[in-house]
C-alpha positions as CSV (number, residue, x, y, z in Angstrom):
1,X,0.0,0.0,0.1
2,X,1.3,3.2,-0.9
3,X,2.1,6.0,1.5
4,X,-0.6,8.4,0.0
5,X,-3.3,5.6,0.5
6,X,-1.6,4.9,4.4
7,X,-2.3,8.7,4.9
8,X,-5.9,8.5,3.8
9,X,-6.6,5.5,5.8
10,X,-5.0,7.3,9.0
11,X,-7.5,10.3,8.2
12,X,-10.3,8.1,7.9
13,X,-9.6,6.0,11.1
14,X,-9.2,9.8,13.1
15,X,-12.4,10.9,11.6
16,X,-14.4,7.5,12.8
17,X,-12.7,7.9,16.2
18,X,-13.9,11.4,16.5
19,X,-17.7,10.4,15.3
20,X,-17.5,7.5,17.8
21,X,-16.6,10.0,20.6
22,X,-19.3,12.4,19.5
23,X,-21.9,9.5,19.6
24,X,-20.8,8.6,23.2
25,X,-20.9,12.2,24.6
26,X,-24.7,12.3,23.1
27,X,-25.4,9.1,24.7
28,X,-24.2,10.4,28.0
29,X,-26.0,13.6,27.6
30,X,-29.3,11.7,26.8
31,X,-28.9,9.5,29.8
32,X,-28.4,12.7,32.2
33,X,-31.2,14.1,30.3
34,X,-33.5,10.9,31.2
35,X,-32.2,11.3,34.8
36,X,-33.2,14.9,35.1
37,X,-36.7,13.8,33.9
38,X,-37.1,11.3,36.7
39,X,-35.2,13.5,39.1
40,X,-37.3,13.9,42.4
41,X,-39.9,11.4,41.3
42,X,-40.2,8.0,43.4
43,X,-42.7,5.0,42.9
44,X,-45.1,4.7,40.1
45,X,-44.0,7.8,38.3
46,X,-40.4,7.1,38.4
47,X,-41.1,3.6,37.0
48,X,-43.4,5.0,34.2
49,X,-41.1,7.6,33.2
50,X,-38.1,5.0,33.2
51,X,-40.3,3.1,30.9
52,X,-41.0,6.0,28.5
53,X,-37.4,6.7,28.6
54,X,-36.4,3.4,27.6
55,X,-34.7,2.5,31.0
56,X,-37.3,0.4,31.9
57,X,-39.6,-2.1,29.4
58,X,-41.4,-4.1,32.1
59,X,-45.2,-3.6,31.7
60,X,-47.1,-2.5,28.7
61,X,-48.4,0.7,27.2
62,X,-51.7,0.7,29.1
63,X,-50.1,-0.2,32.3
64,X,-47.7,2.7,31.9
65,X,-50.7,4.8,31.3
66,X,-52.6,4.1,34.1
67,X,-49.5,4.4,36.4
68,X,-48.8,7.7,35.2
69,X,-52.7,9.0,35.5
70,X,-52.7,7.6,39.1
71,X,-49.3,9.3,39.9
72,X,-50.3,12.5,38.1
73,X,-53.7,12.7,40.2
74,X,-51.9,12.2,43.3
75,X,-49.4,14.9,42.7
76,X,-52.2,17.3,41.7
77,X,-53.9,16.6,45.2
78,X,-50.5,17.2,47.1
79,X,-49.9,20.5,45.0
80,X,-53.2,21.5,45.7
81,X,-52.6,21.1,49.5
82,X,-49.1,22.5,49.6
83,X,-50.4,25.8,47.8
84,X,-53.4,26.1,50.4
85,X,-50.9,25.6,53.4
86,X,-48.1,28.0,51.9
87,X,-49.8,30.1,49.8
88,X,-47.2,29.7,46.7
89,X,-48.2,28.5,43.5
90,X,-45.6,27.1,41.2
91,X,-45.6,27.7,37.4
92,X,-42.8,25.9,36.2
93,X,-39.7,24.0,37.5
94,X,-36.5,23.1,35.1
95,X,-33.5,21.4,36.2
96,X,-30.3,20.7,34.1
97,X,-27.2,18.6,35.3
98,X,-24.0,20.3,34.9
99,X,-21.7,17.6,36.5
100,X,-22.4,13.9,37.5
101,X,-19.8,11.7,39.1
102,X,-19.7,8.8,41.4
103,X,-19.8,10.9,44.6
104,X,-20.9,14.3,43.5
105,X,-24.0,15.7,41.4
106,X,-24.4,19.4,40.5
107,X,-27.8,20.3,39.1
108,X,-28.9,23.9,37.9
109,X,-32.8,24.5,39.1
110,X,-35.1,27.2,38.0
111,X,-38.0,27.8,39.9
112,X,-41.0,30.4,38.9
113,X,-44.3,31.1,40.5
114,X,-46.4,33.3,42.5
115,X,-47.5,34.4,45.9
116,X,-50.8,36.2,46.0
117,X,-49.9,39.1,43.6
118,X,-46.1,38.6,43.8
119,X,-44.5,36.8,40.8
120,X,-40.9,35.4,41.7
121,X,-38.5,33.3,39.7
122,X,-35.5,31.5,41.8
123,X,-32.3,30.1,40.2
124,X,-29.7,28.3,41.9
125,X,-27.2,25.4,41.7
126,X,-27.8,22.2,44.1
127,X,-24.7,20.3,44.8
128,X,-25.2,17.0,46.3
129,X,-22.0,14.9,47.6
130,X,-22.5,11.2,48.9
131,X,-20.5,10.3,52.0
132,X,-20.8,6.9,53.2
133,X,-24.4,6.2,53.8
134,X,-25.4,9.9,54.0
135,X,-25.5,12.8,51.5
136,X,-24.9,16.7,52.0
137,X,-26.8,19.0,49.7
138,X,-25.8,22.7,49.4
139,X,-27.4,25.4,47.5
140,X,-25.2,28.3,45.8
141,X,-25.3,30.8,43.0
142,X,-28.9,31.9,44.5
143,X,-30.3,34.4,42.3
144,X,-33.8,35.9,43.0
145,X,-36.0,37.9,40.7
146,X,-39.1,39.8,41.7
147,X,-41.5,41.2,39.4
148,X,-42.9,44.2,41.1
149,X,-41.5,47.5,41.7
150,X,-42.9,48.3,45.2
151,X,-41.5,46.0,47.6
152,X,-40.4,48.0,50.3
153,X,-36.9,46.7,51.8
154,X,-37.7,43.1,50.7
155,X,-35.7,43.4,47.7
156,X,-32.6,44.4,49.9
157,X,-33.6,41.4,52.0
158,X,-33.5,39.0,48.9
159,X,-30.0,40.4,48.3
160,X,-28.6,39.3,51.6
161,X,-30.3,36.0,51.0
162,X,-28.6,35.7,47.5
163,X,-25.3,36.3,49.2
164,X,-26.2,33.6,52.0
165,X,-27.7,31.1,49.7
166,X,-30.6,30.8,52.1
167,X,-33.5,29.7,49.8
168,X,-35.4,28.4,52.8
169,X,-35.7,31.9,54.7
170,X,-36.9,33.0,51.5
171,X,-39.8,31.0,51.1
172,X,-40.6,31.3,54.9
173,X,-40.6,35.0,54.6
174,X,-42.4,35.3,51.2
175,X,-45.7,34.3,52.5
176,X,-45.9,36.7,55.5
177,X,-44.7,39.7,53.5
178,X,-47.3,38.9,50.9
179,X,-49.9,38.7,53.4
180,X,-49.1,42.0,54.9
181,X,-49.0,43.8,51.2
182,X,-52.6,42.0,50.9
183,X,-53.7,43.5,54.0
184,X,-52.6,47.1,53.2
185,X,-54.0,46.8,49.7
186,X,-57.5,45.4,50.8
187,X,-57.6,48.2,53.4
188,X,-56.6,51.0,51.3
189,X,-59.2,49.9,48.4
190,X,-61.9,49.5,51.0
191,X,-61.3,53.2,52.2
192,X,-61.0,54.7,48.8
193,X,-64.7,52.9,48.0
194,X,-66.0,54.0,51.1
195,X,-64.8,57.5,50.9
196,X,-63.9,58.4,47.4
197,X,-63.9,62.3,47.9
198,X,-61.5,62.1,50.7
199,X,-59.2,59.1,50.0
200,X,-57.0,58.8,46.8
201,X,-54.5,56.2,45.8
202,X,-51.9,58.4,43.7
203,X,-49.6,55.1,42.9
204,X,-52.3,52.5,42.8
205,X,-53.7,50.4,45.8
206,X,-50.6,48.2,45.9
207,X,-48.4,51.3,46.7
208,X,-47.3,52.5,50.2
209,X,-49.3,55.8,50.4
210,X,-52.5,57.1,50.4
211,X,-53.4,60.8,50.5
212,X,-56.5,62.3,52.5
213,X,-57.7,65.7,51.5
214,X,-60.7,68.0,52.4
215,X,-62.3,69.3,48.7
216,X,-63.0,72.9,50.5
217,X,-59.2,72.9,51.7
218,X,-57.0,72.8,48.8
219,X,-53.2,72.3,49.6
220,X,-54.1,70.9,53.0
221,X,-53.1,67.2,52.8
222,X,-52.5,64.3,55.0
223,X,-50.2,61.4,53.8
224,X,-50.4,58.1,55.1
225,X,-47.2,55.9,54.7
226,X,-47.7,52.3,55.3
227,X,-44.6,50.1,54.6
228,X,-43.8,46.6,55.1
229,X,-40.5,46.2,56.7
230,X,-38.3,42.8,56.8
231,X,-35.4,42.4,59.2
232,X,-32.3,40.6,58.3
233,X,-33.7,37.3,60.1
234,X,-37.0,37.6,58.5
235,X,-39.3,39.0,60.8
236,X,-42.0,40.8,59.0
237,X,-43.6,44.0,60.4
238,X,-45.8,46.7,59.3
239,X,-45.0,50.5,60.0
240,X,-47.6,53.4,59.5
241,X,-46.8,57.0,59.6
242,X,-49.1,60.1,59.3
243,X,-47.5,62.8,57.4
244,X,-49.1,66.3,57.1
245,X,-48.9,68.8,54.2
246,X,-50.0,72.3,55.2
247,X,-49.7,75.6,53.3
248,X,-48.1,78.7,54.9
249,X,-51.3,80.6,55.5
250,X,-52.8,78.0,57.2
251,X,-49.7,77.3,59.6
252,X,-50.1,80.9,60.5
253,X,-54.0,80.4,61.7
254,X,-53.4,77.2,63.5
255,X,-50.7,76.7,66.2
256,X,-47.8,74.6,64.9
257,X,-48.2,72.3,67.9
258,X,-51.3,71.0,67.0
259,X,-50.3,70.3,63.6
260,X,-47.0,68.5,64.9
261,X,-49.3,66.6,67.6
262,X,-51.5,64.8,64.8
263,X,-48.8,62.4,63.8
264,X,-48.3,61.6,67.5
265,X,-51.8,61.3,68.1
266,X,-52.3,59.0,65.1
267,X,-49.7,56.7,66.8
268,X,-51.8,56.5,70.0
269,X,-54.5,55.5,68.0
270,X,-52.7,52.9,66.2
271,X,-51.5,51.3,69.4
272,X,-55.2,51.4,70.8
273,X,-57.3,50.5,67.7
274,X,-55.1,48.9,65.3
275,X,-54.3,50.0,61.7
276,X,-58.0,49.9,60.2
277,X,-59.8,51.5,63.0
278,X,-57.5,54.1,63.4
279,X,-57.4,54.9,59.8
280,X,-61.0,54.8,59.9
281,X,-60.9,57.6,62.7
282,X,-58.8,59.7,60.8
283,X,-61.0,59.7,57.5
284,X,-64.3,59.9,59.3
285,X,-63.1,63.1,61.1
286,X,-62.4,64.7,57.7
287,X,-65.4,63.4,56.2
288,X,-67.3,64.9,58.8
289,X,-65.5,68.3,58.6
290,X,-66.6,68.2,55.0
291,X,-70.3,67.6,55.5
292,X,-70.5,70.6,58.1
């Protein structure tokens, strides 16, 4: 065989080896994808998905469909119960294997959903290291995206969680924060509907501020600022303040001490009556002054 033919044979053999390596890589990727599909599934669902992915050929098509239907019904009931308990509705969950070895498994997960009116998306890496009879899991590269522009200090709280990788604290705090925002939204809407000539929501019912004004006293405005604050430990509290905006001419007619004491008087009402009743008292007083 000539040198030219030898070179051509070697080139073809190299191409064949390259193609074989690509096929092996694709087969390995397919296996990882199949594992991702069955990730976090157990029992009948895992067996059924293994059958669909060609990992298990026991049973026929009808048996597989029956197993899938039964498992899906159970999962739907479980999901409905979890949603009722924690108030979180999940829209999607995707997972991708980044590294897989005998003792270490690294996956990239993306979860999106909503809690009441608050939409969220969470991305993170989940690393699982097997040690003897146990395994350790660690969350890293946590990224939290919230679809809202009015989050008080919840956004900065989530930034700290991203640094610490504390996904559990995020979900623990999310429900309480969302509930407090819902309380504020319902209260604001209630008073706007009940006292439309006095109460206005310049930034919408989901904002932290409402304005109270007497139609016959232009320029004299009371602002109620209701913020929902989150501590670094995840404690959620509401802070409500009354602010005044009085023209200079009005200040000349009324003593500044009386105007300045309005905020303190409102705080006393809050401590005794609570948020809704305290706001009702202030708004009712303005409404009565309007009628007289």
